[in-house]
N, CA, C and O atoms as a GROMACS GRO file, in nm:
protein
  580
    1MET      N    1   0.994   4.769  -5.162
    1MET     CA    2   1.091   4.805  -5.061
    1MET      C    3   1.125   4.681  -4.980
    1MET      O    4   1.038   4.603  -4.943
    2LEU      N    5   1.251   4.666  -4.952
    2LEU     CA    6   1.302   4.552  -4.877
    2LEU      C    7   1.295   4.582  -4.728
    2LEU      O    8   1.316   4.695  -4.684
    3PRO      N    9   1.266   4.477  -4.651
    3PRO     CA   10   1.264   4.499  -4.506
    3PRO      C   11   1.402   4.530  -4.453
    3PRO      O   12   1.504   4.493  -4.512
    4ASP      N   13   1.404   4.598  -4.343
    4ASP     CA   14   1.530   4.635  -4.279
    4ASP      C   15   1.573   4.521  -4.187
    4ASP      O   16   1.542   4.521  -4.068
    5TRP      N   17   1.645   4.424  -4.244
    5TRP     CA   18   1.686   4.306  -4.167
    5TRP      C   19   1.780   4.342  -4.053
    5TRP      O   20   1.772   4.283  -3.946
    6ALA      N   21   1.865   4.432  -4.075
    6ALA     CA   22   1.964   4.468  -3.973
    6ALA      C   23   1.896   4.526  -3.851
    6ALA      O   24   1.931   4.491  -3.738
    7ASN      N   25   1.799   4.613  -3.874
    7ASN     CA   26   1.728   4.674  -3.762
    7ASN      C   27   1.647   4.569  -3.686
    7ASN      O   28   1.645   4.568  -3.563
    8SER      N   29   1.579   4.480  -3.760
    8SER     CA   30   1.500   4.374  -3.697
    8SER      C   31   1.592   4.280  -3.620
    8SER      O   32   1.556   4.233  -3.511
    9PHE      N   33   1.709   4.252  -3.676
    9PHE     CA   34   1.804   4.162  -3.612
    9PHE      C   35   1.852   4.222  -3.479
    9PHE      O   36   1.862   4.151  -3.379
   10ARG      N   37   1.880   4.353  -3.478
   10ARG     CA   38   1.924   4.419  -3.356
   10ARG      C   39   1.815   4.417  -3.250
   10ARG      O   40   1.843   4.395  -3.132
   11LYS      N   41   1.691   4.438  -3.290
   11LYS     CA   42   1.580   4.433  -3.193
   11LYS      C   43   1.566   4.291  -3.137
   11LYS      O   44   1.538   4.273  -3.018
   12GLY      N   45   1.584   4.192  -3.224
   12GLY     CA   46   1.575   4.052  -3.179
   12GLY      C   47   1.682   4.018  -3.077
   12GLY      O   48   1.656   3.949  -2.979
   13ILE      N   49   1.804   4.067  -3.102
   13ILE     CA   50   1.913   4.043  -3.007
   13ILE      C   51   1.880   4.108  -2.874
   13ILE      O   52   1.906   4.051  -2.768
   14HIS      N   53   1.823   4.229  -2.879
   14HIS     CA   54   1.785   4.299  -2.756
   14HIS      C   55   1.682   4.217  -2.678
   14HIS      O   56   1.690   4.205  -2.556
   15HIS      N   57   1.584   4.161  -2.749
   15HIS     CA   58   1.483   4.078  -2.683
   15HIS      C   59   1.544   3.949  -2.630
   15HIS      O   60   1.506   3.902  -2.523
   16MET      N   61   1.638   3.891  -2.705
   16MET     CA   62   1.704   3.768  -2.662
   16MET      C   63   1.786   3.792  -2.535
   16MET      O   64   1.789   3.708  -2.446
   17LYS      N   65   1.852   3.909  -2.528
   17LYS     CA   66   1.930   3.941  -2.409
   17LYS      C   67   1.837   3.953  -2.288
   17LYS      O   68   1.870   3.906  -2.180
   18GLY      N   69   1.723   4.016  -2.307
   18GLY     CA   70   1.625   4.031  -2.197
   18GLY      C   71   1.572   3.895  -2.152
   18GLY      O   72   1.557   3.869  -2.032
   19PHE      N   73   1.544   3.807  -2.250
   19PHE     CA   74   1.495   3.673  -2.217
   19PHE      C   75   1.603   3.593  -2.143
   19PHE      O   76   1.573   3.523  -2.046
   20ALA      N   77   1.728   3.603  -2.189
   20ALA     CA   78   1.838   3.531  -2.125
   20ALA      C   79   1.858   3.582  -1.982
   20ALA      O   80   1.886   3.504  -1.892
   21LEU      N   81   1.845   3.713  -1.963
   21LEU     CA   82   1.858   3.770  -1.829
   21LEU      C   83   1.747   3.718  -1.738
   21LEU      O   84   1.773   3.682  -1.623
   22LEU      N   85   1.624   3.713  -1.788
   22LEU     CA   86   1.512   3.662  -1.710
   22LEU      C   87   1.531   3.514  -1.677
   22LEU      O   88   1.508   3.470  -1.564
   23LEU      N   89   1.574   3.438  -1.776
   23LEU     CA   90   1.599   3.295  -1.756
   23LEU      C   91   1.709   3.274  -1.652
   23LEU      O   92   1.698   3.185  -1.568
   24GLY      N   93   1.814   3.352  -1.657
   24GLY     CA   94   1.924   3.344  -1.560
   24GLY      C   95   1.876   3.375  -1.420
   24GLY      O   96   1.915   3.308  -1.324
   25ALA      N   97   1.792   3.478  -1.407
   25ALA     CA   98   1.738   3.516  -1.275
   25ALA      C   99   1.650   3.405  -1.219
   25ALA      O  100   1.657   3.375  -1.100
   26LEU      N  101   1.568   3.343  -1.304
   26LEU     CA  102   1.483   3.233  -1.259
   26LEU      C  103   1.567   3.112  -1.217
   26LEU      O  104   1.537   3.048  -1.116
   27ALA      N  105   1.671   3.081  -1.293
   27ALA     CA  106   1.758   2.969  -1.260
   27ALA      C  107   1.830   2.995  -1.128
   27ALA      O  108   1.844   2.904  -1.046
   28GLY      N  109   1.874   3.118  -1.106
   28GLY     CA  110   1.940   3.153  -0.980
   28GLY      C  111   1.844   3.141  -0.862
   28GLY      O  112   1.882   3.090  -0.757
   29ALA      N  113   1.720   3.186  -0.880
   29ALA     CA  114   1.621   3.175  -0.772
   29ALA      C  115   1.590   3.029  -0.742
   29ALA      O  116   1.577   2.991  -0.626
   30ALA      N  117   1.580   2.947  -0.847
   30ALA     CA  118   1.552   2.805  -0.828
   30ALA      C  119   1.668   2.738  -0.755
   30ALA      O  120   1.646   2.657  -0.665
   31LEU      N  121   1.791   2.771  -0.792
   31LEU     CA  122   1.908   2.715  -0.727
   31LEU      C  123   1.913   2.756  -0.580
   31LEU      O  124   1.943   2.673  -0.493
   32LEU      N  125   1.885   2.881  -0.552
   32LEU     CA  126   1.882   2.929  -0.414
   32LEU      C  127   1.776   2.856  -0.334
   32LEU      O  128   1.801   2.819  -0.220
   33TYR      N  129   1.659   2.835  -0.391
   33TYR     CA  130   1.550   2.764  -0.322
   33TYR      C  131   1.588   2.620  -0.292
   33TYR      O  132   1.567   2.572  -0.181
   34VAL      N  133   1.645   2.552  -0.390
   34VAL     CA  134   1.681   2.411  -0.372
   34VAL      C  135   1.787   2.395  -0.263
   34VAL      O  136   1.779   2.302  -0.183
   35THR      N  137   1.885   2.483  -0.260
   35THR     CA  138   1.994   2.468  -0.163
   35THR      C  139   1.953   2.509  -0.022
   35THR      O  140   2.014   2.463   0.074
   36THR      N  141   1.853   2.594  -0.007
   36THR     CA  142   1.814   2.639   0.127
   36THR      C  143   1.681   2.583   0.173
   36THR      O  144   1.640   2.608   0.287
   37ALA      N  145   1.611   2.509   0.089
   37ALA     CA  146   1.478   2.459   0.125
   37ALA      C  147   1.488   2.356   0.237
   37ALA      O  148   1.576   2.270   0.237
   38VAL      N  149   1.397   2.368   0.332
   38VAL     CA  150   1.389   2.270   0.441
   38VAL      C  151   1.321   2.146   0.385
   38VAL      O  152   1.223   2.157   0.312
   39GLY      N  153   1.372   2.029   0.418
   39GLY     CA  154   1.312   1.905   0.370
   39GLY      C  155   1.354   1.870   0.230
   39GLY      O  156   1.286   1.794   0.161
   40GLY      N  157   1.465   1.924   0.187
   40GLY     CA  158   1.516   1.886   0.056
   40GLY      C  159   1.561   1.741   0.059
   40GLY      O  160   1.552   1.675   0.162
   41GLN      N  161   1.608   1.693  -0.052
   41GLN     CA  162   1.653   1.555  -0.059
   41GLN      C  163   1.769   1.533   0.036
   41GLN      O  164   1.860   1.615   0.046
   42GLN      N  165   1.764   1.420   0.103
   42GLN     CA  166   1.872   1.384   0.194
   42GLN      C  167   1.937   1.258   0.141
   42GLN      O  168   1.878   1.182   0.065
   43ALA      N  169   2.061   1.238   0.182
   43ALA     CA  170   2.133   1.120   0.136
   43ALA      C  171   2.069   0.994   0.192
   43ALA      O  172   2.014   0.997   0.302
   44GLY      N  173   2.075   0.885   0.119
   44GLY     CA  174   2.022   0.757   0.164
   44GLY      C  175   2.110   0.698   0.272
   44GLY      O  176   2.211   0.758   0.311
   45PRO      N  177   2.073   0.580   0.322
   45PRO     CA  178   2.152   0.518   0.428
   45PRO      C  179   2.289   0.474   0.376
   45PRO      O  180   2.307   0.444   0.258
   46SER      N  181   2.384   0.472   0.468
   46SER     CA  182   2.518   0.424   0.431
   46SER      C  183   2.512   0.273   0.411
   46SER      O  184   2.410   0.210   0.440
   47ARG      N  185   2.619   0.216   0.361
   47ARG     CA  186   2.625   0.071   0.338
   47ARG      C  187   2.605  -0.003   0.469
   47ARG      O  188   2.534  -0.104   0.474
   48ALA      N  189   2.668   0.044   0.577
   48ALA     CA  190   2.657  -0.022   0.709
   48ALA      C  191   2.512  -0.013   0.761
   48ALA      O  192   2.459  -0.110   0.814
   49GLU      N  193   2.451   0.104   0.744
   49GLU     CA  194   2.311   0.119   0.788
   49GLU      C  195   2.219   0.029   0.708
   49GLU      O  196   2.128  -0.033   0.762
   50PHE      N  197   2.244   0.022   0.578
   50PHE     CA  198   2.162  -0.063   0.492
   50PHE      C  199   2.174  -0.210   0.533
   50PHE      O  200   2.074  -0.281   0.540
   51ASN      N  201   2.297  -0.255   0.559
   51ASN     CA  202   2.319  -0.394   0.599
   51ASN      C  203   2.254  -0.423   0.735
   51ASN      O  204   2.201  -0.532   0.756
   52ALA      N  205   2.260  -0.326   0.827
   52ALA     CA  206   2.196  -0.344   0.957
   52ALA      C  207   2.045  -0.356   0.941
   52ALA      O  208   1.981  -0.439   1.006
   53LEU      N  209   1.987  -0.273   0.855
   53LEU     CA  210   1.843  -0.281   0.829
   53LEU      C  211   1.806  -0.414   0.765
   53LEU      O  212   1.702  -0.472   0.796
   54LYS      N  213   1.892  -0.462   0.676
   54LYS     CA  214   1.869  -0.591   0.611
   54LYS      C  215   1.865  -0.704   0.714
   54LYS      O  216   1.781  -0.794   0.706
   55LYS      N  217   1.957  -0.699   0.811
   55LYS     CA  218   1.960  -0.800   0.916
   55LYS      C  219   1.834  -0.793   1.002
   55LYS      O  220   1.776  -0.896   1.038
   56GLN      N  221   1.791  -0.672   1.034
   56GLN     CA  222   1.669  -0.656   1.115
   56GLN      C  223   1.548  -0.712   1.042
   56GLN      O  224   1.464  -0.778   1.104
   57VAL      N  225   1.538  -0.687   0.914
   57VAL     CA  226   1.426  -0.740   0.835
   57VAL      C  227   1.430  -0.892   0.834
   57VAL      O  228   1.325  -0.957   0.845
   58ALA      N  229   1.548  -0.950   0.820
   58ALA     CA  230   1.560  -1.096   0.819
   58ALA      C  231   1.513  -1.155   0.952
   58ALA      O  232   1.444  -1.257   0.954
   59VAL      N  233   1.550  -1.091   1.064
   59VAL     CA  234   1.508  -1.138   1.197
   59VAL      C  235   1.356  -1.127   1.210
   59VAL      O  236   1.290  -1.218   1.260
   60LEU      N  237   1.300  -1.015   1.164
   60LEU     CA  238   1.155  -0.997   1.173
   60LEU      C  239   1.081  -1.100   1.088
   60LEU      O  240   0.976  -1.150   1.130
   61LYS      N  241   1.133  -1.133   0.972
   61LYS     CA  242   1.071  -1.236   0.887
   61LYS      C  243   1.074  -1.371   0.957
   61LYS      O  244   0.976  -1.446   0.954
   62LYS      N  245   1.187  -1.403   1.019
   62LYS     CA  246   1.201  -1.529   1.092
   62LYS      C  247   1.102  -1.534   1.208
   62LYS      O  248   1.036  -1.636   1.229
   63ASP      N  249   1.093  -1.425   1.284
   63ASP     CA  250   0.998  -1.418   1.396
   63ASP      C  251   0.854  -1.432   1.347
   63ASP      O  252   0.772  -1.499   1.410
   64ASP      N  253   0.824  -1.367   1.234
   64ASP     CA  254   0.690  -1.374   1.178
   64ASP      C  255   0.655  -1.518   1.141
   64ASP      O  256   0.543  -1.563   1.168
   65LEU      N  257   0.749  -1.589   1.081
   65LEU     CA  258   0.723  -1.728   1.045
   65LEU      C  259   0.700  -1.814   1.170
   65LEU      O  260   0.615  -1.902   1.169
   66ALA      N  261   0.775  -1.786   1.277
   66ALA     CA  262   0.756  -1.862   1.402
   66ALA      C  263   0.618  -1.834   1.462
   66ALA      O  264   0.550  -1.925   1.507
   67VAL      N  265   0.579  -1.708   1.462
   67VAL     CA  266   0.447  -1.672   1.517
   67VAL      C  267   0.336  -1.735   1.433
   67VAL      O  268   0.239  -1.787   1.487
   68GLN      N  269   0.351  -1.731   1.301
   68GLN     CA  270   0.251  -1.792   1.214
   68GLN      C  271   0.240  -1.943   1.239
   68GLN      O  272   0.130  -1.998   1.239
   69ALA      N  273   0.354  -2.008   1.260
   69ALA     CA  274   0.354  -2.152   1.288
   69ALA      C  275   0.280  -2.182   1.418
   69ALA      O  276   0.202  -2.277   1.426
   70VAL      N  277   0.305  -2.100   1.520
   70VAL     CA  278   0.237  -2.119   1.649
   70VAL      C  279   0.087  -2.096   1.633
   70VAL      O  280   0.005  -2.174   1.681
   71LEU      N  281   0.051  -1.987   1.564
   71LEU     CA  282  -0.091  -1.957   1.546
   71LEU      C  283  -0.162  -2.067   1.468
   71LEU      O  284  -0.271  -2.109   1.504
   72ASN      N  285  -0.099  -2.112   1.361
   72ASN     CA  286  -0.162  -2.216   1.278
   72ASN      C  287  -0.165  -2.352   1.347
   72ASN      O  288  -0.261  -2.427   1.332
   73GLY      N  289  -0.060  -2.384   1.423
   73GLY     CA  290  -0.052  -2.515   1.486
   73GLY      C  291  -0.124  -2.526   1.619
   73GLY      O  292  -0.174  -2.632   1.654
   74CYS      N  293  -0.130  -2.416   1.692
   74CYS     CA  294  -0.184  -2.423   1.828
   74CYS      C  295  -0.327  -2.370   1.840
   74CYS      O  296  -0.409  -2.428   1.911
   75PHE      N  297  -0.356  -2.264   1.772
   75PHE     CA  298  -0.489  -2.204   1.788
   75PHE      C  299  -0.584  -2.259   1.683
   75PHE      O  300  -0.630  -2.186   1.595
   76SER      N  301  -0.612  -2.386   1.694
   76SER     CA  302  -0.693  -2.450   1.591
   76SER      C  303  -0.837  -2.473   1.634
   76SER      O  304  -0.924  -2.496   1.550
   77SER      N  305  -0.864  -2.468   1.764
   77SER     CA  306  -1.003  -2.488   1.807
   77SER      C  307  -1.033  -2.405   1.930
   77SER      O  308  -0.943  -2.366   2.005
   78ALA      N  309  -1.161  -2.378   1.950
   78ALA     CA  310  -1.207  -2.301   2.065
   78ALA      C  311  -1.325  -2.376   2.128
   78ALA      O  312  -1.404  -2.440   2.058
   79ILE      N  313  -1.335  -2.366   2.259
   79ILE     CA  314  -1.439  -2.438   2.332
   79ILE      C  315  -1.543  -2.338   2.380
   79ILE      O  316  -1.507  -2.239   2.444
   80PRO      N  317  -1.673  -2.361   2.351
   80PRO     CA  318  -1.777  -2.270   2.398
   80PRO      C  319  -1.794  -2.286   2.550
   80PRO      O  320  -1.800  -2.398   2.601
   81VAL      N  321  -1.803  -2.173   2.620
   81VAL     CA  322  -1.808  -2.174   2.766
   81VAL      C  323  -1.927  -2.093   2.816
   81VAL      O  324  -1.964  -1.991   2.758
   82VAL      N  325  -1.987  -2.143   2.926
   82VAL     CA  326  -2.098  -2.075   2.992
   82VAL      C  327  -2.071  -2.077   3.142
   82VAL      O  328  -2.007  -2.169   3.193
   83ARG      N  329  -2.119  -1.975   3.214
   83ARG     CA  330  -2.109  -1.976   3.359
   83ARG      C  331  -2.235  -2.042   3.414
   83ARG      O  332  -2.347  -1.999   3.387
   84TYR      N  333  -2.214  -2.148   3.490
   84TYR     CA  334  -2.325  -2.222   3.550
   84TYR      C  335  -2.323  -2.204   3.702
   84TYR      O  336  -2.218  -2.179   3.761
   85ASN      N  337  -2.440  -2.218   3.764
   85ASN     CA  338  -2.454  -2.215   3.910
   85ASN      C  339  -2.445  -2.357   3.964
   85ASN      O  340  -2.457  -2.455   3.890
   86GLY      N  341  -2.423  -2.367   4.093
   86GLY     CA  342  -2.433  -2.495   4.161
   86GLY      C  343  -2.307  -2.577   4.164
   86GLY      O  344  -2.314  -2.700   4.168
   87TYR      N  345  -2.192  -2.514   4.163
   87TYR     CA  346  -2.067  -2.588   4.174
   87TYR      C  347  -2.021  -2.586   4.320
   87TYR      O  348  -2.029  -2.484   4.388
   88GLU      N  349  -1.974  -2.700   4.365
   88GLU     CA  350  -1.922  -2.710   4.501
   88GLU      C  351  -1.770  -2.696   4.495
   88GLU      O  352  -1.704  -2.766   4.419
   89SER      N  353  -1.718  -2.606   4.575
   89SER     CA  354  -1.574  -2.582   4.576
   89SER      C  355  -1.522  -2.596   4.718
   89SER      O  356  -1.598  -2.581   4.814
   90ARG      N  357  -1.394  -2.623   4.733
   90ARG     CA  358  -1.334  -2.640   4.864
   90ARG      C  359  -1.243  -2.520   4.893
   90ARG      O  360  -1.159  -2.484   4.811
   91ALA      N  361  -1.261  -2.461   5.010
   91ALA     CA  362  -1.179  -2.348   5.054
   91ALA      C  363  -1.046  -2.400   5.109
   91ALA      O  364  -1.029  -2.520   5.127
   92ASP      N  365  -0.952  -2.308   5.134
   92ASP     CA  366  -0.821  -2.346   5.187
   92ASP      C  367  -0.829  -2.415   5.323
   92ASP      O  368  -0.745  -2.498   5.357
   93ASP      N  369  -0.931  -2.379   5.401
   93ASP     CA  370  -0.944  -2.441   5.534
   93ASP      C  371  -1.013  -2.577   5.530
   93ASP      O  372  -1.031  -2.640   5.634
   94GLY      N  373  -1.052  -2.622   5.411
   94GLY     CA  374  -1.114  -2.754   5.397
   94GLY      C  375  -1.265  -2.751   5.389
   94GLY      O  376  -1.326  -2.852   5.353
   95SER      N  377  -1.326  -2.639   5.423
   95SER     CA  378  -1.473  -2.631   5.415
   95SER      C  379  -1.516  -2.622   5.269
   95SER      O  380  -1.437  -2.584   5.183
   96THR      N  381  -1.641  -2.657   5.242
   96THR     CA  382  -1.694  -2.650   5.105
   96THR      C  383  -1.802  -2.544   5.097
   96THR      O  384  -1.867  -2.510   5.196
   97PHE      N  385  -1.819  -2.490   4.977
   97PHE     CA  386  -1.924  -2.391   4.952
   97PHE      C  387  -1.971  -2.404   4.809
   97PHE      O  388  -1.901  -2.459   4.724
   98VAL      N  389  -2.091  -2.353   4.782
   98VAL     CA  390  -2.151  -2.359   4.649
   98VAL      C  391  -2.124  -2.225   4.579
   98VAL      O  392  -2.139  -2.118   4.639
   99THR      N  393  -2.084  -2.233   4.454
   99THR     CA  394  -2.049  -2.113   4.378
   99THR      C  395  -2.084  -2.132   4.231
   99THR      O  396  -2.140  -2.234   4.192
  100THR      N  397  -2.051  -2.032   4.149
  100THR     CA  398  -2.066  -2.044   4.004
  100THR      C  399  -1.931  -2.079   3.944
  100THR      O  400  -1.827  -2.057   4.006
  101ALA      N  401  -1.933  -2.134   3.824
  101ALA     CA  402  -1.807  -2.170   3.757
  101ALA      C  403  -1.828  -2.171   3.607
  101ALA      O  404  -1.941  -2.184   3.558
  102LEU      N  405  -1.719  -2.157   3.536
  102LEU     CA  406  -1.724  -2.170   3.390
  102LEU      C  407  -1.714  -2.317   3.355
  102LEU      O  408  -1.637  -2.392   3.415
  103ASP      N  409  -1.793  -2.357   3.255
  103ASP     CA  410  -1.790  -2.496   3.211
  103ASP      C  411  -1.819  -2.498   3.062
  103ASP      O  412  -1.868  -2.400   3.005
  104VAL      N  413  -1.790  -2.610   3.000
  104VAL     CA  414  -1.819  -2.626   2.858
  104VAL      C  415  -1.970  -2.615   2.839
  104VAL      O  416  -2.048  -2.675   2.914
  105ALA      N  417  -2.010  -2.537   2.739
  105ALA     CA  418  -2.153  -2.513   2.715
  105ALA      C  419  -2.223  -2.645   2.680
  105ALA      O  420  -2.173  -2.725   2.601
  106GLU      N  421  -2.339  -2.664   2.740
  106GLU     CA  422  -2.419  -2.782   2.707
  106GLU      C  423  -2.498  -2.754   2.581
  106GLU      O  424  -2.517  -2.638   2.544
  107ALA      N  425  -2.542  -2.857   2.514
  107ALA     CA  426  -2.619  -2.843   2.391
  107ALA      C  427  -2.741  -2.754   2.417
  107ALA      O  428  -2.815  -2.776   2.513
  108GLY      N  429  -2.761  -2.654   2.333
  108GLY     CA  430  -2.875  -2.564   2.345
  108GLY      C  431  -2.844  -2.438   2.424
  108GLY      O  432  -2.920  -2.341   2.414
  109ASP      N  433  -2.736  -2.434   2.502
  109ASP     CA  434  -2.699  -2.314   2.577
  109ASP      C  435  -2.621  -2.218   2.486
  109ASP      O  436  -2.546  -2.260   2.398
  110THR      N  437  -2.640  -2.088   2.509
  110THR     CA  438  -2.567  -1.987   2.433
  110THR      C  439  -2.434  -1.959   2.502
  110THR      O  440  -2.433  -1.918   2.619
  111PRO      N  441  -2.323  -1.981   2.434
  111PRO     CA  442  -2.192  -1.958   2.496
  111PRO      C  443  -2.172  -1.812   2.535
  111PRO      O  444  -2.212  -1.722   2.462
  112MET      N  445  -2.111  -1.789   2.652
  112MET     CA  446  -2.074  -1.654   2.696
  112MET      C  447  -1.943  -1.611   2.630
  112MET      O  448  -1.922  -1.493   2.602
  113MET      N  449  -1.856  -1.709   2.607
  113MET     CA  450  -1.725  -1.684   2.548
  113MET      C  451  -1.670  -1.814   2.494
  113MET      O  452  -1.730  -1.920   2.511
  114TYR      N  453  -1.555  -1.806   2.430
  114TYR     CA  454  -1.486  -1.924   2.380
  114TYR      C  455  -1.344  -1.922   2.436
  114TYR      O  456  -1.276  -1.820   2.435
  115LEU      N  457  -1.301  -2.036   2.485
  115LEU     CA  458  -1.164  -2.051   2.533
  115LEU      C  459  -1.083  -2.125   2.427
  115LEU      O  460  -1.130  -2.223   2.370
  116LEU      N  461  -0.962  -2.077   2.402
  116LEU     CA  462  -0.876  -2.144   2.305
  116LEU      C  463  -0.825  -2.274   2.362
  116LEU      O  464  -0.776  -2.278   2.475
  117ASP      N  465  -0.836  -2.379   2.285
  117ASP     CA  466  -0.785  -2.509   2.325
  117ASP      C  467  -0.649  -2.526   2.260
  117ASP      O  468  -0.639  -2.563   2.143
  118VAL      N  469  -0.542  -2.498   2.336
  118VAL     CA  470  -0.408  -2.505   2.280
  118VAL      C  471  -0.333  -2.630   2.322
  118VAL      O  472  -0.236  -2.668   2.255
  119GLY      N  473  -0.373  -2.694   2.428
  119GLY     CA  474  -0.303  -2.813   2.476
  119GLY      C  475  -0.175  -2.778   2.549
  119GLY      O  476  -0.122  -2.667   2.534
  120GLN      N  477  -0.125  -2.872   2.628
  120GLN     CA  478  -0.007  -2.847   2.710
  120GLN      C  479   0.118  -2.819   2.626
  120GLN      O  480   0.196  -2.731   2.660
  121GLY      N  481   0.137  -2.893   2.518
  121GLY     CA  482   0.256  -2.874   2.434
  121GLY      C  483   0.264  -2.734   2.377
  121GLY      O  484   0.370  -2.670   2.382
  122CYS      N  485   0.154  -2.685   2.323
  122CYS     CA  486   0.153  -2.550   2.265
  122CYS      C  487   0.165  -2.443   2.373
  122CYS      O  488   0.230  -2.341   2.352
  123ALA      N  489   0.103  -2.466   2.490
  123ALA     CA  490   0.114  -2.369   2.598
  123ALA      C  491   0.260  -2.354   2.639
  123ALA      O  492   0.306  -2.242   2.665
  124THR      N  493   0.334  -2.463   2.646
  124THR     CA  494   0.476  -2.458   2.681
  124THR      C  495   0.555  -2.382   2.576
  124THR      O  496   0.639  -2.298   2.610
  125VAL      N  497   0.530  -2.410   2.448
  125VAL     CA  498   0.601  -2.340   2.340
  125VAL      C  499   0.572  -2.191   2.345
  125VAL      O  500   0.663  -2.109   2.334
  126ILE      N  501   0.446  -2.156   2.362
  126ILE     CA  502   0.408  -2.014   2.364
  126ILE      C  503   0.470  -1.943   2.483
  126ILE      O  504   0.519  -1.831   2.470
  127ASN      N  505   0.469  -2.007   2.599
  127ASN     CA  506   0.524  -1.943   2.719
  127ASN      C  507   0.676  -1.925   2.710
  127ASN      O  508   0.729  -1.833   2.772
  128THR      N  509   0.746  -2.009   2.637
  128THR     CA  510   0.892  -1.998   2.628
  128THR      C  511   0.937  -1.922   2.505
  128THR      O  512   1.057  -1.899   2.488
  129ALA      N  513   0.845  -1.881   2.418
  129ALA     CA  514   0.882  -1.815   2.291
  129ALA      C  515   0.895  -1.664   2.304
  129ALA      O  516   0.912  -1.595   2.203
  130LYS      N  517   0.889  -1.610   2.424
  130LYS     CA  518   0.904  -1.465   2.447
  130LYS      C  519   0.801  -1.385   2.369
  130LYS      O  520   0.832  -1.278   2.316
  131LEU      N  521   0.679  -1.435   2.361
  131LEU     CA  522   0.573  -1.364   2.289
  131LEU      C  523   0.494  -1.273   2.382
  131LEU      O  524   0.408  -1.197   2.337
  132GLY      N  525   0.523  -1.280   2.511
  132GLY     CA  526   0.450  -1.198   2.606
  132GLY      C  527   0.316  -1.259   2.644
  132GLY      O  528   0.235  -1.193   2.711
  133LEU      N  529   0.290  -1.382   2.604
  133LEU     CA  530   0.167  -1.451   2.640
  133LEU      C  531   0.199  -1.555   2.746
  133LEU      O  532   0.306  -1.617   2.742
  134HIS      N  533   0.109  -1.574   2.840
  134HIS     CA  534   0.129  -1.676   2.942
  134HIS      C  535   0.002  -1.758   2.952
  134HIS      O  536  -0.100  -1.711   3.002
  135LEU      N  537   0.008  -1.881   2.904
  135LEU     CA  538  -0.107  -1.968   2.903
  135LEU      C  539  -0.087  -2.080   3.005
  135LEU      O  540   0.025  -2.125   3.029
  136LYS      N  541  -0.196  -2.122   3.064
  136LYS     CA  542  -0.190  -2.231   3.161
  136LYS      C  543  -0.289  -2.338   3.121
  136LYS      O  544  -0.394  -2.310   3.064
  137SER      N  545  -0.254  -2.461   3.153
  137SER     CA  546  -0.350  -2.570   3.136
  137SER      C  547  -0.445  -2.562   3.255
  137SER      O  548  -0.403  -2.551   3.370
  138MET      N  549  -0.572  -2.568   3.226
  138MET     CA  550  -0.671  -2.556   3.333
  138MET      C  551  -0.720  -2.695   3.373
  138MET      O  552  -0.751  -2.778   3.288
  139HIS      N  553  -0.725  -2.718   3.502
  139HIS     CA  554  -0.778  -2.842   3.557
  139HIS      C  555  -0.897  -2.805   3.643
  139HIS      O  556  -0.892  -2.705   3.715
  140PRO      N  557  -1.003  -2.883   3.638
  140PRO     CA  558  -1.121  -2.848   3.718
  140PRO      C  559  -1.088  -2.845   3.866
  140PRO      O  560  -1.028  -2.938   3.920
  141ALA      N  561  -1.130  -2.736   3.933
  141ALA     CA  562  -1.107  -2.724   4.077
  141ALA      C  563  -1.239  -2.736   4.152
  141ALA      O  564  -1.240  -2.735   4.275
  142ALA      N  565  -1.347  -2.746   4.080
  142ALA     CA  566  -1.478  -2.753   4.143
  142ALA      C  567  -1.556  -2.868   4.078
  142ALA      O  568  -1.528  -2.908   3.965
  143THR      N  569  -1.653  -2.919   4.151
  143THR     CA  570  -1.738  -3.029   4.099
  143THR      C  571  -1.881  -2.978   4.092
  143THR      O  572  -1.930  -2.911   4.183
  144ARG      N  573  -1.945  -3.011   3.983
  144ARG     CA  574  -2.085  -2.969   3.969
  144ARG      C  575  -2.174  -3.061   4.047
  144ARG      O  576  -2.158  -3.183   4.042
  145ARG      N  577  -2.269  -3.004   4.120
  145ARG     CA  578  -2.361  -3.084   4.202
  145ARG      C  579  -2.470  -3.143   4.119
  145ARG      O  580  -2.556  -3.212   4.172
   0.00000   0.00000   0.00000
């Protein structure tokens, strides 16, 4: 006996129609989700926005190179410092008094901190470079007894 191809074919078409309907419903749901989803893809920057960002990056790179040059050229050494007793200082009225002061650490002393030795030239560059740093050259105001 031969199989009933016509009957099987009709059942197959019925199943195909059901599958196509399901596929269509899923595609519609996916399309609805994509168009209404919060945080979906947004358009990139316009040409003008992109060019403005490019200019900002170029300025930042230039500033970075300037800062690196200052750091490499100026901050090359540090001086060990200790607070010592027995310094004589002069008050505004001309009288003298004994106090403590920071001084370069002597051999064998443990430094309390390190001061950056930038020199007058670098201090001037740093102060005028709008970096928000203000450095001063320090001159001794007290004499050790």
